Phi, psi and omega in degrees: 000313178298321181296322179296317179299319182296318180296319179296319180297320181295319179297321180295317180296321181294317179298320179297319180295322180295318179299321181294321184281340183297140181291142177279154177302138183292138178268145180296137179293145178300141182293139177290144178299144181299143180292137179262122179285122180273123178288145177297147181300138180293140178295146180295136179298144180296147179293132180292133178269123183292159175283145178290152173275112186261128177257138173255117182252121186249118183278171181271159180166020177054233188298340176295344182296347175298339177296331179301327182295318178296322177299312183296321181299315181291321177301321176295314180300324182272004178056043174271114185284121178265118183255358181198138176237129177232130183221151173241137175057235180298334175298327177288325179293307180296321180297318180293319179298320180287317181296338181290320188234347183053049184215107184292330180289320176295321177299315181295319179299317178297316184294322182287344173275347186284130177237163182305320183291344176286340185245327187252107176265072181295145180245150180286333180291152180297144181300336182297332179298319176251224176227024178178161179285335181233145182280325182096000181292326179295319178298315180296319179294323178299315180296318179300322183285329187260339180259122187287336178270159179263319185246153182304321183297342184266355184294154180295324179243135175307139191216149173212139173251151182244131177232177180238131174286110185294329181287320189241001176064034182248150175287137178237123179263120182258096184237018173203164181083199188302124177292314184298318180290324179297315180294318179299316180294316181296335185257007186280080180303125183302133179086334178268304176258150172294145172302158186246126174279117184203133177057036177075014181232164172255114191245145172229182185312133179295339180295343178300324184242333183204088186278350177217082195285065179295319181299324180297316179299318180293319179297334181267014170096016179290138174274323178225144181238121169258116183248143182245118182254117178244027184258003183296147174060092182263008183298137179203114180255013181248046180268115189234343184211180184295328178295317177298321179299313181297315182293318180291324177297319178295318180301315179296316180299316180299315183296317179295323178300317184292326183308323186267000185237333189291343180295343182281354181282146172289321174222127177254126177252125184234088179299146179278094180245027178301138178086357178267118180286163184294337177245022182271085181278002180274357182244036181301310184297320179297318181294317178300314180297322178297321177295319179295314182298315182295324181288322177297321177295329183275350186303317177302322179290324179294313181293323178296321179295320179295314181294322178295321178295316180297319181297318179293322179296316181295328180276358180075020181271153178290145179294152175288146178248000000 
């Protein structure tokens, strides 16, 4: 009896061991995560090509300088960014007025109010008594009244006026200090205005040595230079007195000066101001329109010069000099 129980117990234990050892039904393997499609890496954005620093160089020519206003108006309309203004003589006057506010309409409004008597304080005494027929104080006062800044460093657009050292015949670049005094010195036509004592020098009109100061703009870091020449056609058959002689001699000197310098501009704008005398303030509208017309004709060349500069910059090539 005991043996039978023992045998039954052994059979039960064997069956239990078999059940434990029997393989369990296989469980489904966990699903693999879905494959993630990797997008190709985005191409690196092209390096931005900076805009060139464009200098506007305004030449001398007295009343013909109203043409500069037309040039500036079209450049504004065409959104050509001017990053530097350099002027000689009347170019320094118009340039300073524009650099003060960067607004061609305000510039035009100021210019159309301008009369000869606002700039030329002629004296009845003979010029031999002093060193010119006009002192130039009116011109300096006009600039002080119309330009809201006092010093060149405060102007909205970087600016420089060019004068001539009368003692040593050297070019003087006026790019700091009093704006009004710089314009007066740059505009002091020899024999017409008295020379100007400024910065320890005796200065006269910059047109004596550099009537279209393209080199100055380049020295000050301009990438492209748009220069405005108002010295074309110096003919004058109405010379009647010593004042006419001085003005016509100056006109010829300025024109000859420009011939050897204007080739350095990337774009030269030459308004048709033939027949406008140096003191002819009665042809303002004609001069402004001439400046606008000449600039519109020059726009394809201006845009081509900008694109060529950008292409060379993008290619890592040195700028043309």
